C-alpha positions in Angstrom: 0.0 0.0 0.0 1.8 3.1 -1.2 1.3 6.3 0.6 -1.0 8.5 -1.5 0.8 11.4 -3.0 -1.9 13.7 -1.7 -1.4 12.5 1.8 2.3 13.0 1.7 1.9 16.5 0.2 -0.6 17.3 3.0 1.8 16.1 5.7 4.7 17.9 4.3 2.8 21.2 3.9 1.3 20.9 7.4 4.6 20.1 9.0 5.8 23.8 9.0 3.9 26.9 7.8 5.0 30.3 6.9 3.2 33.1 8.7 2.4 36.4 7.0 5.2 38.9 7.3 7.9 36.4 8.0 11.2 36.5 6.2 11.4 34.1 3.1 12.2 30.6 4.3 11.3 31.4 7.9 8.6 29.2 9.4 6.8 28.1 12.5 6.5 24.5 13.8 3.4 23.4 15.8 5.0 20.8 18.0 3.5 17.8 19.9 2.5 20.0 22.8 0.6 22.3 20.6 3.2 25.0 21.0 3.9 27.3 18.0 7.7 27.7 17.7 9.5 30.0 15.3 12.3 28.1 13.6 15.3 29.3 11.6 15.2 28.9 7.8 18.6 27.0 8.0 19.4 24.5 10.7 23.0 23.4 10.9 23.6 22.6 14.6 21.1 20.4 16.5 20.7 19.2 20.0 18.1 16.4 20.4 17.0 15.2 23.9 14.3 13.0 22.2 16.0 9.7 21.0 13.2 9.0 18.5 13.8 12.4 16.8 17.6 11.8 16.9 17.1 8.5 15.0 14.9 10.2 12.4 17.5 12.9 11.9 20.1 10.2 11.2 17.7 8.4 8.9 17.2 11.6 6.9 20.9 11.8 6.4 21.3 14.8 8.7 23.3 13.1 11.4 26.3 15.3 10.9 24.2 18.3 12.1 24.0 16.7 15.6 26.4 18.5 17.9 25.6 16.6 21.1 24.0 13.3 22.2 21.7 12.6 25.1 22.5 10.3 28.0 20.2 7.5 27.1 21.5 7.0 23.5 25.1 7.0 24.8 24.8 4.7 27.8 21.7 2.5 27.3 20.8 2.2 23.6 22.5 -0.8 22.0 21.2 0.0 18.5 22.2 3.6 17.9 26.0 3.0 17.8 25.3 0.5 14.9 23.3 3.0 12.9 25.4 6.1 13.6 28.9 5.2 14.8 29.9 8.9 14.7 27.8 9.4 17.8 30.7 8.0 19.8 32.6 11.3 19.2 29.8 13.6 20.3 29.6 15.2 23.8 26.8 14.0 26.1 24.5 16.9 26.8 22.1 15.5 29.4 22.2 13.6 32.7 20.5 10.3 33.5 17.2 12.1 34.1 17.5 13.5 30.5 17.9 17.1 31.9 20.0 19.4 29.7 23.5 20.4 30.7 23.0 24.1 30.0 26.7 25.0 30.2 27.6 22.4 27.6 24.6 23.3 25.5 25.4 27.0 25.4 29.0 26.1 24.4 27.7 24.0 21.5 25.6 26.9 20.0 22.6 24.9 18.7 20.3 26.3 16.1 17.4 24.2 17.5 16.8 21.9 20.5 14.4 19.0 20.3 12.9 17.8 23.6 10.4 15.1 24.5 6.7 16.1 24.8 6.3 13.6 27.6 8.7 15.8 29.6 6.8 19.1 29.2 8.2 20.7 32.3 11.7 20.1 31.0 10.7 21.7 27.7 9.5 24.8 29.5 12.8 24.9 31.5 15.0 24.6 28.4 13.0 27.2 26.6 13.4 29.6 29.5 17.2 29.2 29.6 18.3 28.8 26.0 18.2 31.3 23.1 17.7 28.5 20.5 14.1 27.5 19.6 12.9 24.4 21.5 10.6 22.0 19.8 8.9 19.1 21.7 8.3 16.4 19.2 7.6 12.6 19.2 5.2 10.1 17.9 3.8 9.5 21.4 3.5 5.8 20.6 1.4 6.3 17.4 2.6 4.7 14.2 1.1 7.4 12.1 2.9 9.9 14.3 6.2 8.5 13.1 5.1 9.4 9.5 4.1 12.9 10.6 7.3 13.6 12.4 9.4 12.4 9.5 7.6 15.0 7.5 8.1 17.7 10.1 11.8 17.0 10.6 12.3 16.6 6.9 10.8 20.0 6.2 12.8 21.6 9.0 16.1 20.2 7.7 15.4 20.6 4.0 15.2 16.8 3.5 11.6 16.7 2.3 12.3 14.2 -0.6 14.0 11.7 1.7 11.3 12.2 4.4 8.6 11.4 1.8 10.6 8.3 0.6 10.9 6.9 4.1 7.3 7.7 4.9 6.1 5.9 1.8 8.3 2.9 2.6 7.1 2.8 6.3 3.4 2.9 5.3 3.9 0.3 2.5 5.5 -2.2 4.9 3.0 -1.5 7.6 0.1 -1.9 5.2 1.6 -5.3 4.0 1.6 -6.5 7.6 -2.0 -5.4 8.2 -3.2 -7.1 5.0 -1.4 -10.3 6.0 -3.6 -10.7 9.1 -6.7 -9.0 7.8 -8.5 -12.3 7.3 -8.0 -13.3 11.0 -11.4 -13.1 12.7 -11.8 -10.8 15.7 -12.4 -13.7 18.0 -9.3 -15.4 16.9 -7.1 -12.4 17.7 -5.3 -13.1 21.0 -5.3 -10.8 24.0 -1.8 -9.8 24.8 -0.2 -8.5 28.0 3.2 -6.6 27.7 5.6 -6.6 30.7 7.8 -3.6 30.0 10.6 -1.4 31.5 12.1 -4.2 33.7 8.9 -4.9 35.6 6.2 -7.6 35.4 3.5 -5.1 36.5 4.4 -2.1 34.3 2.6 -2.2 30.9 1.9 0.1 28.0 -1.8 1.1 27.9 -1.4 1.5 24.1 0.9 -0.5 21.9 0.0 -0.2 18.2 2.3 -3.0 16.8 0.1 -5.5 18.7 -3.0 -4.3 17.0 -1.3 -4.0 13.6 -0.1 -7.6 14.0 -3.6 -8.9 14.6 -4.0 -9.0 18.4 -5.5 -7.0 21.3 -3.7 -5.2 24.1 -5.2 -6.5 27.3 -4.3 -3.3 29.1 -5.9 -1.0 26.5 -8.6 0.2 28.9 -6.3 1.2 31.7 -5.2 4.7 32.6 -1.5 5.6 32.4 0.3 6.4 35.6 0.5 10.1 34.8 -0.3 12.6 32.0 2.0 12.0 29.0 3.1 8.6 30.3 2.9 5.5 28.1 2.4 2.9 30.9 0.4 1.8 33.8 1.4 0.0 37.0 -0.9 -2.8 37.9 -1.0 -5.5 40.6 -0.3 -9.2 40.1 -4.0 -9.8 41.0 -5.0 -7.5 38.1 -2.7 -9.4 35.7 -4.4 -12.7 36.9 -7.8 -11.1 36.2 -6.7 -10.0 32.7 -5.6 -13.6 32.0 -4.1 -12.9 28.6 -3.5 -15.4 25.8 0.0 -14.2 25.2 2.6 -12.4 27.4 5.3 -10.3 25.8 8.4 -9.5 27.9 10.5 -6.5 26.8 13.8 -7.9 25.5 15.5 -4.7 24.6 18.1 -5.2 27.3 21.3 -7.1 27.4 20.5 -10.7 28.5 22.4 -10.2 31.8 20.4 -7.1 32.6 16.9 -8.4 32.2 15.0 -8.2 35.4 12.0 -10.0 33.9 12.7 -13.0 31.7 10.5 -15.4 29.7 11.9 -18.3 31.7 11.1 -16.5 35.0 7.5 -15.9 34.0 7.0 -19.5 32.9 8.4 -20.8 36.3 6.6 -18.3 38.6 4.1 -20.2 40.7 2.0 -17.1 41.1 1.4 -17.0 37.4 0.9 -20.7 36.6 -2.9 -20.3 36.2 -2.6 -17.8 33.4 -3.6 -19.1 29.9 -0.4 -17.7 28.4 1.8 -19.6 30.9 -0.2 -22.8 30.6 0.1 -22.8 26.8 3.7 -21.6 26.8 2.9 -18.4 24.9 5.3 -16.2 26.7 7.8 -14.5 24.3 10.3 -11.6 24.2 9.7 -8.6 22.1 11.7 -5.4 21.5 9.4 -2.7 22.9 10.0 1.0 23.2 11.9 3.2 25.5 11.8 6.9 24.7 9.5 5.8 21.9 10.7 4.0 18.8 13.4 3.5 16.2 11.3 3.7 13.0 13.1 0.7 11.4 12.9 -1.4 14.5 9.2 -0.9 15.1 8.5 -2.2 11.5 10.7 -5.3 12.2 8.9 -5.8 15.5 5.5 -5.6 13.9 6.6 -8.3 11.4 7.9 -10.4 14.2 4.7 -10.1 16.2 2.6 -11.4 13.3 4.6 -14.6 13.5 4.1 -14.8 17.3 0.4 -14.3 17.1 -0.5 -16.0 13.8 2.4 -18.3 12.7 0.2 -20.1 10.1 -1.4 -16.9 8.6 1.9 -14.9 8.5 5.0 -17.1 7.9 6.7 -14.5 5.7 10.4 -14.5 4.7 13.4 -14.8 7.1 13.1 -12.1 9.7 16.9 -11.5 10.0 17.1 -10.9 6.2 14.0 -8.7 6.2 15.2 -6.8 9.2 18.6 -6.1 7.6 16.8 -4.8 4.4 14.6 -2.5 6.5 17.5 -1.1 8.4 19.5 -0.6 5.2 16.6 1.4 3.7 16.5 3.7 6.7 20.2 4.0 7.6 22.2 2.7 4.6 24.2 0.2 6.7 24.5 -3.5 6.0 23.7 -6.2 8.5 22.4 -3.9 11.3 19.6 -6.1 12.5 21.7 -9.2 12.6 24.4 -7.3 14.6 21.7 -6.0 17.0 20.3 -9.4 17.5 23.8 -10.7 18.3 24.1 -8.1 21.0 20.7 -8.8 22.6 20.9 -12.6 22.1 17.6 -12.5 20.2 18.4 -14.8 17.3 16.7 -17.6 19.2 13.5 -15.8 19.9 13.1 -14.2 16.5 13.7 -17.5 14.6 10.0 -18.3 14.0 
């Protein structure tokens, strides 16, 4: 399913608009917090505290414009060094709480600063202390939001053609997944519980790859812990009441660092009555942390179709397909294979 040209044109036009009386090329961005931010007509130096936006900047071919890297991407993200090795030479501009190091940021003279809309108080603080425009931007866990932010960042950095190309590829692959499971009846779509962020009882209240892959998120009716958050904290009793058909454990950690494991869930006597445990349908998945990598979320959605509907969605070899998707986004060979080697995920993606 190719992205209609009209839709792409709309997204690109809506991403940034020129206000009457502005200088030619100057524009305003309406960010994910609904703030209208004046942006320069030429952006050459970028600080991004939102990892999802940083990844998109690299995918658009604008990685050399980054002058600093956030703490999470430097110390916790095992994928980013594979797609942008030059990041290792960039200074870290935030602390473990993702708060900006203002002294370092001023020294780096950014033309623009990207922040996370889920950290709106930090956005206000950065805006009050820095002269550069501050844009809070992220998909907020929405697959269509990734397409929209590609358009926004592409327009801002003068990479509209590349943004449109990636958006069309993203929607084409996502549409193919949805068509693959379209014939699966609603009653045959399993309920899925996701144990994320190193905890059995923390779960995202919305996780669109599950729905796209032909299943239902068992926690979809729960309220998040706080405004702007992606997850809810529940009790073990609530998990037992949900009684999902499938449990997904976030595997986007090094094997030695996983606080929740598939084996641990299967052996836990408190969970043995769950349908997922009785049937052995407990699996790792990649998950998000500071939202997504646009290539990895496509690969994960393909993977989940095989977990939920192995007969309806066999598909080609996931490692090969994952490598092809990452090459499209980042131009590098063998990225997904190398990533799986780091996480030890070859075994759980071989389905």
